[in-house]
C-alpha positions in Angstrom: -82.9 121.7 -5.9 -84.5 118.3 -7.5 -87.9 118.7 -5.9 -88.2 122.6 -5.5 -89.7 122.2 -2.2 -89.1 125.2 -0.1 -90.9 124.9 2.5 -89.1 123.7 5.7 -92.0 122.5 7.1 -93.2 120.3 4.4 -89.8 118.9 3.8 -88.9 117.9 7.5 -92.7 116.5 7.4 -91.3 114.4 3.8 -88.3 113.1 5.8 -89.9 112.0 9.2 -92.2 110.1 7.0 -89.1 108.5 5.6 -87.2 108.1 8.9 -85.0 110.8 7.4 -84.0 108.7 4.0 -83.0 111.6 1.4 -83.2 109.1 -1.5 -86.2 107.8 -0.2 -88.1 111.4 0.6 -86.7 112.5 -3.0 -88.5 109.9 -4.7 -91.6 109.8 -2.8 -91.8 113.2 -4.4 -90.8 112.8 -8.0 -92.8 110.9 -10.4 -91.7 107.2 -10.6 -91.3 107.4 -14.4 -88.7 110.3 -13.8 -87.1 108.8 -10.7 -83.5 110.4 -10.1 -81.9 107.1 -9.5 -81.6 104.8 -12.6 -79.5 101.8 -13.2 -78.0 101.2 -16.4 -77.8 97.7 -15.8 -79.9 96.5 -18.5 -82.0 99.9 -18.9 -84.2 99.0 -16.0 -85.5 101.5 -13.8 -85.3 101.1 -10.0 -88.4 102.3 -8.4 -87.1 105.2 -5.9 -89.5 104.0 -3.0 -88.1 100.6 -3.0 -84.3 101.6 -3.4 -81.7 100.7 -0.9 -78.0 101.2 -1.8 -76.7 98.4 0.6 -78.3 95.8 -1.5 -78.5 97.3 -5.2 -75.2 98.5 -5.5 -74.6 101.2 -8.7 -72.2 99.8 -11.0 -69.2 102.3 -12.0 -70.5 105.1 -14.4 -69.2 104.8 -17.9 -68.2 108.2 -20.0 -71.7 107.6 -21.8 -74.0 107.5 -18.9 -74.3 109.0 -15.5 -76.0 107.2 -12.4 -77.7 110.4 -11.5 -80.0 112.0 -14.2 -80.4 115.8 -13.0 -84.0 116.0 -14.1 -86.3 118.7 -13.0 -89.9 117.1 -13.1 -93.0 118.9 -12.0 -93.5 117.2 -8.8 -96.7 115.7 -7.4 -99.0 117.3 -5.0 -98.7 115.9 -1.9 -101.1 116.2 0.8 -99.4 117.4 3.7 -99.6 115.4 6.9 -100.0 117.1 10.2 -96.2 117.4 11.7 -96.6 116.0 15.4 -94.7 117.8 18.2 -93.3 115.9 21.8 -92.9 117.7 24.5 -91.2 116.3 28.0 -92.1 118.8 30.6 -90.8 118.3 34.0 -92.4 119.8 37.3 -90.7 119.7 40.5 -90.6 115.6 40.6 -92.9 114.8 37.9 -92.5 114.0 33.9 -95.3 115.3 31.7 -95.1 114.1 28.1 -97.5 116.2 26.1 -97.8 115.3 21.9 -99.4 118.1 19.7 -99.7 119.0 16.4 -97.2 121.8 15.2 -100.7 123.9 14.4 -101.5 123.9 18.1 -100.9 127.2 20.3 -98.1 127.4 23.6 -101.8 127.8 25.5 -103.4 124.1 24.2 -100.1 122.7 26.2 -100.8 124.5 29.5 -104.5 123.7 29.1 -103.3 119.9 29.5 -100.7 120.2 31.9 -103.8 122.0 33.5 -105.1 118.6 33.9 -102.7 116.7 34.3 -100.7 118.4 37.4 -103.9 120.3 38.7 -102.5 123.9 38.1 -104.1 126.5 37.2 -103.0 127.9 33.5 -103.0 131.2 35.0 -100.5 130.6 37.9 -98.2 128.2 35.1 -95.1 130.0 33.6 -94.1 127.9 30.8 -90.3 128.0 30.3 -87.6 126.3 28.2 -88.4 127.7 24.8 -84.8 128.4 22.9 -85.9 131.6 21.5 -87.2 132.8 24.8 -90.3 133.7 26.2 -93.5 133.2 24.3 -97.1 133.7 24.5 -99.8 131.6 24.8 -101.4 132.5 21.5 -98.6 131.9 20.0 -98.3 128.9 17.3 -96.2 126.2 17.5 -95.4 126.2 13.7 -93.9 129.4 14.0 -91.4 128.4 16.2 -89.9 126.2 14.1 -89.3 123.3 16.7 -87.2 120.0 16.6 -89.3 116.8 16.8 -88.6 116.2 20.6 -88.5 119.4 22.9 -87.6 119.9 27.0 -89.8 122.1 28.9 -90.3 122.9 32.3 -93.4 124.3 34.7 -92.7 127.1 37.4 -95.3 128.0 39.7 -93.8 131.0 41.8 -97.5 132.2 43.1 -98.1 128.6 44.9 -96.5 127.1 47.8 -94.5 123.6 47.6 -97.2 121.1 47.4 -96.6 118.2 49.5 -95.4 115.3 47.4 -94.9 111.7 47.8 -91.1 112.1 47.7 -91.6 114.6 51.7 -91.1 111.1 53.6 -87.6 110.4 51.8 -86.7 113.4 52.0 -87.7 114.1 55.8 -85.5 110.8 56.4 -82.6 112.4 54.5 -82.9 115.4 56.9 -82.9 114.0 60.0 -79.1 112.1 59.1 -78.1 115.6 58.4 -76.0 117.5 61.2 -77.2 121.4 61.2 -74.7 123.8 62.5 -76.1 126.4 64.5 -74.7 129.7 64.9 -75.9 131.1 68.0 -75.6 134.9 69.4 -75.8 135.5 73.4 -76.8 138.7 73.1 -76.1 140.2 76.2 -72.1 139.6 76.1 -72.0 139.2 72.6 -70.4 135.7 72.1 -71.0 133.3 69.4 -71.8 130.0 69.7 -70.9 127.3 66.9 -73.3 124.2 68.0 -73.6 120.6 65.6 -77.2 119.2 65.9 -78.3 116.1 64.3 -81.6 117.0 62.5 -83.2 114.2 64.8 -82.5 116.7 67.5 -85.8 118.6 69.1 -86.0 122.6 69.6 -86.3 121.4 73.2 -82.5 119.6 73.3 -81.1 122.9 71.7 -82.7 125.2 74.1 -81.4 123.0 77.0 -78.1 122.9 75.5 -77.9 127.0 75.3 -79.0 126.7 78.6 -76.0 125.0 80.0 -74.1 127.4 78.4 -75.5 130.8 79.3 -77.4 129.9 82.1 -80.3 131.5 80.7 -83.4 128.9 81.7 -85.1 127.3 79.0 -88.6 129.5 79.9 -86.5 132.7 80.1 -85.1 132.0 76.9 -85.6 135.2 74.4 -85.0 133.5 71.0 -84.8 135.5 67.4 -84.1 133.2 64.1 -86.3 130.6 64.5 -88.3 130.0 61.5 -92.2 130.3 61.2 -93.0 127.2 61.0 -90.7 126.0 64.0 -94.3 126.1 66.7 -93.4 123.9 68.8 -90.4 122.7 71.2 -91.0 119.2 70.5 -90.1 119.4 66.8 -86.9 117.8 65.4 -84.6 120.2 63.5 -85.2 118.3 60.5 -89.2 119.7 60.2 -88.8 123.2 61.5 -87.5 124.5 58.5 -83.7 125.4 59.4 -81.6 126.9 56.4 -79.1 124.0 55.9 -76.1 123.5 56.7 -75.9 126.5 59.0 -78.5 128.4 60.5 -78.1 131.9 62.7 -80.0 132.4 65.8 -79.8 134.5 68.9 -80.6 134.2 72.3 -81.4 136.1 75.7 -83.1 136.5 78.5 -86.6 137.7 78.7 -87.2 140.2 81.1 -90.3 141.1 82.9 -91.5 142.7 85.5 -91.1 140.0 87.8 -88.0 139.3 86.4 -86.0 140.0 89.7 -88.3 138.1 91.7 -88.0 135.3 90.1 -84.1 135.4 90.1 -84.0 135.7 93.8 -86.4 132.7 94.1 -84.5 130.6 91.6 -81.5 131.5 94.0 -83.4 130.4 97.2 -82.0 127.1 98.5 -85.8 126.4 99.8 -86.3 122.3 98.9 -89.7 123.8 98.1 -88.9 126.1 95.7 -87.5 123.3 93.8 -90.4 121.0 93.7 -92.5 124.1 92.8 -89.7 125.5 89.9 -90.1 125.0 86.2 -89.9 121.5 85.0 -87.6 122.5 82.0 -84.9 124.1 84.1 -84.7 121.3 86.5 -84.2 118.6 83.5 -81.9 121.0 82.3 -79.4 120.3 85.1 -80.1 117.0 85.4 -79.6 115.6 81.7 -75.9 117.4 81.7 -75.5 116.0 85.3 -74.4 119.6 86.7 -74.1 120.6 90.3 -77.3 122.3 92.3 -76.5 125.8 91.5 -77.4 125.5 88.0 -80.9 124.5 88.6 -81.8 128.2 89.9 -80.3 129.7 86.7 -77.0 130.3 88.3 -73.6 130.2 86.2 -71.3 127.4 87.0 -68.5 128.5 87.1 -69.5 131.0 89.8 -70.0 128.1 92.2 -67.5 125.8 91.7 -65.1 126.3 94.1 -62.4 124.2 92.9 -60.2 124.2 90.1 -59.8 121.3 87.8 -56.3 120.8 88.7 -53.9 122.7 91.1 -51.9 125.7 89.6 -48.0 124.7 90.0 -48.4 121.4 91.4 -44.7 119.9 92.0 -46.3 116.2 91.0 -48.1 115.2 87.8 -49.7 112.5 89.3 -51.1 114.4 92.2 -52.4 117.1 89.7 -54.3 113.7 87.5 -55.6 112.7 90.9 -57.5 116.1 91.9 -58.5 116.4 88.0 -60.2 112.8 87.7 -62.2 113.4 91.4 -63.0 117.3 90.3 -64.4 115.8 86.8 -66.5 113.3 88.4 -68.0 115.5 90.5 -68.8 117.4 87.9 -70.0 114.8 85.0 -70.6 111.7 86.9 -68.6 108.6 87.2 -69.3 107.0 83.6 -66.0 108.8 81.8 -62.6 108.0 80.5 -60.2 106.6 83.1 -57.7 108.9 82.9 -54.2 107.7 83.2 -52.3 109.0 86.6 -48.8 109.7 86.6 -46.6 111.9 84.1 -46.5 112.4 80.4 -43.7 110.3 80.4 -45.1 107.7 82.4 -48.4 107.5 79.9 -45.5 107.0 77.1 -44.3 104.1 78.9 -47.3 102.6 79.3 -48.7 103.2 75.6 -45.5 102.8 73.6 -42.8 101.1 75.1 -44.2 97.6 75.4 -44.2 94.4 73.4 -45.8 95.3 69.8 -48.9 93.2 70.8 -49.7 95.3 73.5 -49.6 99.0 72.0 -51.8 101.4 72.7 -52.5 104.9 71.1 -52.1 107.8 74.1 -55.5 110.2 73.9 -54.5 113.3 75.4 -57.3 115.4 76.8 -56.8 119.2 77.1 -59.4 120.6 79.7 -60.1 124.7 79.5 -62.6 125.9 82.5 -63.7 129.2 80.3 -64.4 127.9 77.1 -68.4 127.2 76.6 -68.0 124.4 74.5 -66.3 122.4 77.8 -69.1 121.4 79.6 -71.2 120.2 76.3 -67.8 118.2 75.3 -67.6 116.6 78.7 -71.1 116.0 79.4 -72.6 114.6 75.7 -69.0 113.7 74.3 -66.6 112.3 76.6 -68.7 110.8 79.1 -70.7 108.8 76.2 -70.5 105.1 76.8 -69.3 104.3 73.6 -66.7 107.0 73.5 -65.8 105.7 77.0 -65.7 102.0 76.0 -63.9 102.7 72.9 -60.8 104.5 74.9 -60.4 102.2 77.3 -60.0 99.0 74.7 -57.5 100.8 72.6 -56.3 103.8 74.3 -53.9 105.2 77.3 -55.9 108.4 78.2 -54.0 111.2 80.1 -55.2 114.4 80.8 -54.2 117.9 81.7 -56.2 121.6 82.4 -54.9 124.6 80.9 -57.2 127.1 82.4 -54.3 128.5 84.7 -51.6 130.3 83.1 -48.9 128.5 85.0 -50.3 125.1 84.1 -50.7 126.2 80.2 -47.5 127.1 80.2 -45.9 123.8 81.6 -47.9 121.8 79.2 -46.6 123.5 76.4 -42.9 123.0 77.4 -43.6 119.5 77.7 -45.6 119.3 74.2 -42.2 121.1 72.5 -40.2 118.4 74.3 -42.1 115.3 73.3 -44.1 116.3 70.0 -41.8 119.1 68.5 -42.0 123.5 68.1 -44.9 122.6 65.4 -47.2 121.0 67.7 -46.8 123.5 71.0 -47.4 126.1 68.5 -50.5 124.6 67.1 -51.6 124.4 70.6 -50.6 127.8 71.9 -52.5 129.9 69.1 -56.0 127.9 69.9 -58.6 130.1 70.8 -60.5 129.9 74.1 -63.6 128.7 72.5 -61.9 126.2 70.5 -61.4 123.9 73.6 -61.6 121.4 75.0 -58.9 119.7 72.4 -58.4 115.9 71.8 -54.6 115.1 70.5 -54.0 111.6 69.3 -50.9 110.1 69.4 -48.9 107.3 68.2 -45.4 106.1 69.4 -42.6 105.8 66.6 -39.0 104.4 66.6 -37.9 107.9 66.3 -40.3 110.2 67.6 -43.9 110.4 68.5 -46.5 111.2 65.8 -49.6 113.4 66.3 -52.1 111.6 64.2 -55.1 114.2 64.8 -55.9 117.5 67.2 -59.8 117.4 67.5 -61.6 120.5 68.6 -64.3 121.0 71.0 -66.9 121.5 68.4 -67.6 118.5 67.4 -70.3 115.3 67.6 -70.1 111.8 69.0 -70.2 110.4 65.5 -67.8 112.7 64.3 -65.9 111.8 67.3 -66.0 108.2 66.8 -65.2 108.2 63.4 -61.8 110.3 64.0 -60.9 107.7 66.7 -61.3 104.8 64.5 -59.5 105.9 61.5 -56.3 106.8 64.0 -56.9 102.7 65.2 -56.6 101.5 61.1 -53.4 104.1 61.0 -51.9 102.2 64.3 -53.2 98.9 63.5 -51.0 99.1 60.5 -48.2 100.1 62.1 -48.5 97.2 65.3 -48.8 94.6 62.6 -45.6 95.8 60.8 -43.7 96.1 64.3 -45.0 92.6 65.2 -43.3 91.4 62.5 -39.8 93.2 63.3 -40.0 91.8 66.7 -40.7 88.1 65.5 -37.3 88.8 62.9 
């Protein structure tokens, strides 16, 4: 109203030149002799550009005068300087700063970005305009943009370029856990297996061999990414979807399959030396019996059950369990307490407070697909064996036979209550084996954790250590009570 400027671009330019000081901008346009801000103090006129409200307080106006005189002078002709616009353009992990006059076009921004990012203009989509998509010929002035703007570049037609952050991203992926949901075609069973990003494709196939008895060289897979071209490649590099990826496996059919199977089942020593190296390594890695070397299911060859059915004496049943466990998975395993569950309670809980331990109950099930992997890789890991021996009394039971299952549920209901018994009763076969962590209390025994078989060594160790923290705090209180 004071200056008569109606062009918004010119007004914004004047404000920017005066650091958005409205009074200074107006006085820069109006002739000084008619400056709109004048002082009645001695009749002197304060030049517009030098006016500072903080250092020149205006005296209160009198009825006969006014601090502000509304005048409408003819404004000076101001030579308009070009208005500069700042653009911060983001492309993946890079940021590019572009400064242009508002008389330039959108296409000129792309040309600058082409030199900076080494991306052809034809492959570049420049997004982030508040008015929607714009043409390359659009003049920036017509968009009425603020001084600072943020845009981003998309290149849907170009493959992801290798960047300096690739090694850091790969290192992060190596520490992640991948859940592989593997469907066995022939029997229509689904296995959920956890693997670290550093595990190789070969290790996955060996684990699947242990579950399905399909030798590595006979496995026919669907679902691996096209980038997974080598079995020695780790999962972090293979292009698997994170955190879950679905795969399907079956047995490769060929005209010589029947002959190969018969050769695999032969007990001739020469056939062992001539067989595929992967198959032999698969068996030795998990400590399985010779029958699995030749592709036969372990359950078909193991004549001895883990525990006799309807055993009269729990101690004798645990002796057989320990012997069979050692024959299947080797001598490096937790020391299982030989005796009844009540005796295990006495050993763990009913001693002096400083000598007490947690009770770990391992519940085995031969028909679960997770049992072999859990026992060989988790329960027999040296770190787990050592930690259990130092801090736990470990007791075991086999739930494969219905009679033994019913017997344990009765014990569970008596010692831990109906809720825990119902929890175990409703577990599906493929969720076994289970690992129960029990802490003794004055009035009752508390189940701190129920760990399912679908876990990793690190997760199992973390849960054991978390239980130990709770137990240690309780133990310190019990020791103080004993001293009193």
